[in-house]
ROBAZA-794087 format. One line per 3 residues: for each residue z negated, y negated, x negated of C-alpha. Coordinates in Angstrom, 2 decimals, always signed. Each point is the difference from the previous one (the first is absolute). Example, Ala and Ser with C-alpha at 12.3 -4.5 7.8 and 13.67 -1.06 7.14 Angstrom:
<recs>
-7.80,+4.50,-12.30 | +0.66,-3.44,-1.37
</recs>
This chain:
<recs>
+0.00,+0.00,+0.00 | -0.81,-2.40,-2.87 | +3.43,+0.67,-1.51
+1.68,-0.72,+3.34 | -1.88,-3.29,+0.40 | +0.96,-0.98,-3.55
+3.66,+0.59,+0.84 | -0.13,-2.05,+3.20 | -1.82,-2.98,-1.46
+1.59,-0.01,-3.46 | +3.62,+0.49,+1.13 | +1.90,-3.01,+1.37
+3.54,-0.29,+1.30 | +1.84,-2.21,-2.48 | +2.62,-2.43,+1.28
+1.46,-1.53,-3.17 | +3.73,-0.67,+0.44 | -0.07,+1.28,+3.59
+1.60,-2.49,+2.37 | +1.43,-0.25,+3.50 | -1.95,+0.21,+3.24
+1.39,+3.39,+1.02 | -0.61,+1.51,-3.45 | -3.53,-1.37,-0.20
-0.71,+1.26,+3.53 | +1.19,+3.48,-0.96 | -2.10,+0.03,-3.20
-3.19,-1.19,+1.73 | +0.52,+2.46,+2.87 | +0.54,+2.89,-2.42
-3.08,-1.04,-1.94 | -2.27,-0.16,+3.03 | +1.36,+3.31,+1.28
-0.67,+1.66,-3.35 | -3.58,-1.28,-0.09 | +0.16,-3.06,-2.24
-2.37,-2.76,+0.95 | +0.65,-2.39,-2.91 | +3.07,-2.16,-0.56
+0.86,-2.10,-3.03 | +2.23,-3.09,-0.10 | +0.23,-3.39,-1.73
+1.27,-3.48,+0.74 | +2.85,+0.46,-2.49 | +1.16,+3.19,+1.75
+1.10,-2.20,+2.93 | -0.87,+2.64,+2.57 | -3.43,-1.06,+1.26
+1.35,-1.25,+3.32 | +1.93,+3.22,+0.61 | -3.12,+2.04,-0.77
-2.07,-2.11,+2.37 | +2.50,+0.47,+2.82 | +0.22,+3.75,-0.64
-3.78,+0.40,+0.07 | -0.27,-2.02,+3.21 | +2.28,+2.52,+1.70
-1.10,+3.18,-1.75 | -3.78,-0.20,-0.08 | -0.33,+0.37,+3.81
+2.54,+2.84,-0.12 | -2.33,+1.94,-2.31 | -3.16,-1.09,+1.89
-1.11,-2.03,-3.00 | -1.39,-3.51,-0.33 | +0.15,-2.53,-2.83
-3.39,+1.23,-1.22 | +1.41,+3.50,-0.52 | +2.42,-1.05,-2.74
-0.33,-1.57,-3.45 | +2.42,-2.79,-0.88 | +0.60,-1.23,-3.55
+2.15,-2.98,-0.91 | +0.34,-2.15,-3.10 | +0.13,-3.61,-1.09
+3.44,-1.30,-0.88 | -1.12,-3.01,-2.02 | -3.16,-1.43,-1.52
-1.64,-3.38,+0.33 | -2.56,-2.09,+1.84 | +1.12,-0.48,+3.60
+3.04,+2.19,-0.58 | -2.21,+3.09,+0.21 | -1.50,-0.86,+3.39
+3.42,-0.89,+1.34 | +1.40,+3.33,-1.23 | -2.83,+1.98,+1.58
+0.42,-1.69,+3.38 | +3.76,+0.58,-0.15 | -0.52,+3.73,-0.63
-2.54,+0.26,+2.83 | +2.40,-1.65,+2.41 | +2.93,+2.21,-1.01
-2.07,+3.18,+0.19 | -1.38,-1.04,+3.38 | -3.61,+0.50,-0.99
-3.11,-2.13,-0.37 | -0.97,+1.70,-3.28 | +1.33,+2.31,-2.67
-2.07,+2.84,-1.40 | +1.06,-0.62,-3.60 | +1.69,-3.00,-1.58
+1.22,+0.18,-3.59 | +1.08,-2.54,-2.57 | +3.42,+1.51,-0.68
+0.46,-1.09,-3.61 | -2.17,-1.62,-2.71 | +2.71,-2.54,-0.82
+0.95,-3.10,+1.94 | +3.60,-0.50,+1.09 | +1.78,-2.80,-1.81
-2.43,+0.27,-2.93 | +0.86,+1.74,-3.28 | -1.96,+3.22,-0.50
-1.54,-1.46,-3.17 | -1.33,-3.15,+1.73 | -3.83,-0.31,-0.05
+0.27,-1.58,+3.45 | +0.52,+3.49,+1.43 | -3.67,+0.81,-0.58
-1.19,-3.31,+1.46 | +2.05,+0.38,+3.18 | -0.97,+3.69,+0.33
-3.65,-1.04,+0.07 | +0.66,-2.68,+2.64 | +1.90,+2.56,+2.08
-2.84,+2.52,-0.15 | -2.57,-2.63,+1.00 | +2.07,-0.85,+3.06
+0.41,+3.69,+0.91 | -3.77,+0.47,-0.25 | -0.44,-2.81,+2.54
+2.53,+1.60,+2.37 | -1.68,+3.37,-0.50 | -3.38,-1.43,+0.96
+1.58,-1.56,+3.09 | +1.11,+3.49,+1.11 | +3.75,-0.55,-0.23
+0.21,+2.46,-2.90 | -2.29,+3.02,+0.36 | +0.43,+0.82,-3.70
+1.79,-1.69,-2.90 | +1.47,+1.34,-3.19 | +2.76,-0.36,-2.52
+3.20,+1.67,-1.11 | +1.55,+0.41,-3.44 | -3.16,-1.18,-1.78
-0.63,+1.32,-3.50 | -3.46,+0.65,-1.44 | +0.07,-3.46,-1.54
+0.93,-1.66,+3.30 | -2.80,+1.94,+1.70 | -2.61,-0.94,-2.60
+0.89,-3.65,+0.50 | -0.21,+0.32,+3.79 | -3.33,+1.84,-0.03
-1.52,-2.66,-2.26 | +0.89,-2.62,+2.61 | +0.13,+1.98,+3.24
-1.67,-2.59,+2.25 | -2.30,+2.76,+1.18 | +2.62,+2.56,+1.09
+1.31,+2.79,-2.23 | +3.52,+1.17,+0.96 | +0.02,+3.10,+2.20
+3.37,+1.29,-1.21 | +2.38,-0.33,-2.93 | +3.50,+1.18,+0.94
+2.06,+0.94,-3.06 | +2.74,+2.30,-1.21 | -1.57,+3.38,-0.81
+1.59,+3.46,-0.28 | +0.40,+2.80,-2.59 | +2.71,-1.96,-1.81
-2.15,-3.15,-0.13 | -3.70,+0.76,-0.22 | -2.53,-2.77,-0.57
-3.28,+1.86,-0.69 | -1.80,-3.04,-1.41 | +0.79,-2.02,+3.12
-0.97,+2.91,+2.28 | -3.38,+0.40,-1.71 | -0.62,-3.75,+0.02
+0.63,-0.17,+3.74 | -1.93,+3.14,+0.89 | -3.01,-1.11,-2.06
-0.14,-3.19,+2.07 | +0.66,+1.49,+3.44 | +3.55,-1.35,+0.18
+2.48,+2.39,+1.64 | +3.12,+0.48,-2.08 | +2.96,+0.33,+2.36
+3.28,+1.29,-1.42 | +3.50,-1.10,+0.80 | +3.15,+1.63,-1.39
-1.80,+3.35,+0.36 | +3.39,+1.69,+0.31 | +1.74,-2.14,-2.63
+2.47,-2.82,+0.52 | +1.65,-0.72,+3.33 | +3.35,+1.34,-1.18
-1.15,+1.89,-3.08 | -0.72,+3.71,+0.42 | -1.11,+0.78,-3.56
-3.65,+0.46,+1.00 | +0.81,+2.09,+3.07 | +2.33,+2.13,-2.12
-2.37,+0.33,-2.95 | -0.01,+3.67,-1.06 | -3.81,+0.17,-0.31
-0.53,-1.49,+3.45 | +2.58,+2.41,+1.37 | -1.70,+3.01,-1.58
-3.39,-0.92,+1.49 | +1.63,-0.63,+3.39 | +1.70,+3.40,-0.06
-3.27,+1.70,-0.94 | -1.79,-1.64,+2.93 | +2.93,+0.35,+2.43
-0.02,-3.75,+0.53 | +2.54,-2.75,-0.55 | -0.06,-2.09,-3.21
-0.86,-3.04,+2.14 | -3.04,+1.76,+1.50 | -1.18,+1.05,-3.47
+0.33,-3.55,-1.36 | -1.94,-1.47,+2.92 | -2.72,+2.65,-0.15
-0.28,-0.52,-3.78 | -1.04,-3.60,+0.69 | -2.34,+0.79,+2.90
-1.89,+2.57,-2.06 | -0.84,-2.78,-2.46 | -1.29,-2.27,+2.75
+3.15,-2.13,-0.05 | +1.52,-1.26,+3.25 | +3.72,+0.47,+0.64
+2.69,-1.90,+1.93 | +2.98,+2.33,+0.47 | +2.98,-1.61,+1.69
+3.02,+1.48,+1.72 | +2.27,-0.69,+2.94 | +0.34,+3.72,+0.71
-2.39,+1.28,+2.70 | -0.03,+3.42,-1.69 | -0.97,-1.44,-3.38
-2.59,-2.27,+1.61 | -1.55,+3.06,+1.63 | +0.13,+2.08,-3.19
-1.59,-2.77,-2.07 | -3.30,+0.28,+1.84 | -0.16,+3.82,-0.10
-2.20,-0.09,-3.08 | -2.92,+2.22,+0.99 | +0.32,+2.27,-3.02
-1.55,+0.14,-3.45 | +1.75,-0.23,-3.35 | -1.91,+2.19,-2.45
-1.77,-1.55,-2.96 | +2.44,+1.64,-2.40 | +3.00,-1.34,+1.92
-1.58,-3.48,+0.07 | -0.30,+0.19,-3.78 | +3.64,+1.05,-0.19
+1.11,-2.94,+2.16 | -2.19,-2.41,-1.98 | +1.58,+1.27,-3.22
+3.59,-0.91,+0.92 | +1.17,-1.90,-3.09 | +2.50,-2.25,+1.80
-1.01,-3.66,+0.18 | +2.16,-1.86,+2.49 | -0.81,-3.09,+2.05
+2.08,-0.36,+3.15 | -1.16,-3.45,+1.17 | -0.92,-3.41,-1.39
-2.40,-0.43,-2.90 | -2.96,-2.40,+0.50 | -1.36,+0.26,-3.57
+1.73,-3.18,-1.32 | -1.61,-2.19,+2.68 | -2.75,-2.17,-1.47
</recs>
């Protein structure tokens, strides 16, 4: 039962690069039907309004209310005043009075060079404003995305009384970040992985021979093995697909990867990053 609860609460439907009202409706419907109760979006995905409309129609269909689901969205840009405006825009588009988790999407500020020291100053101002909105109840929890250990240390030193609940980063057997994982877990910050299955149009991770061998041994798909690999380390996952069958399969994770197979997966020598790199951001 604990394993099942972990799957439900640590597995979100991802919606990156998924657009169009009919497509979004189909994805949300397939997710709810399969048992997902968490959905992940962002202002820059430009699909918040479509998700809000789909949920308005679909929640009654599945005898669910707003309180039964967990909505995550992310800040598109930093800055005093800009942050509050962005939050209110997301709430309006999603058709909700609050979001369950709101993340700072990126440690850098748009229109600023990554090496500018102003990034750190504006990040701090942004977090202070999010703390205020959190305490007002508009944001049930707040966190960050793409923060390195250094970014996190800086934030924790000046957290305005609220430690981030989540750090959403790229994490999979081709791009492991054990130092970051330990740092977050030691401080009660949930590490949530994106790109769990590799790049959006890059199948190298899904077709990795080691992943395939473990999947064959367990009679599971490579995608299921990769997602379970993360869950067994206490890492949340955000699988995305527009295929109802894949959406359903991606939550069928109530199995155990043996300790020896976990070691095998953790020993894959390939180092490949499939998304952006936040390390240069000051």
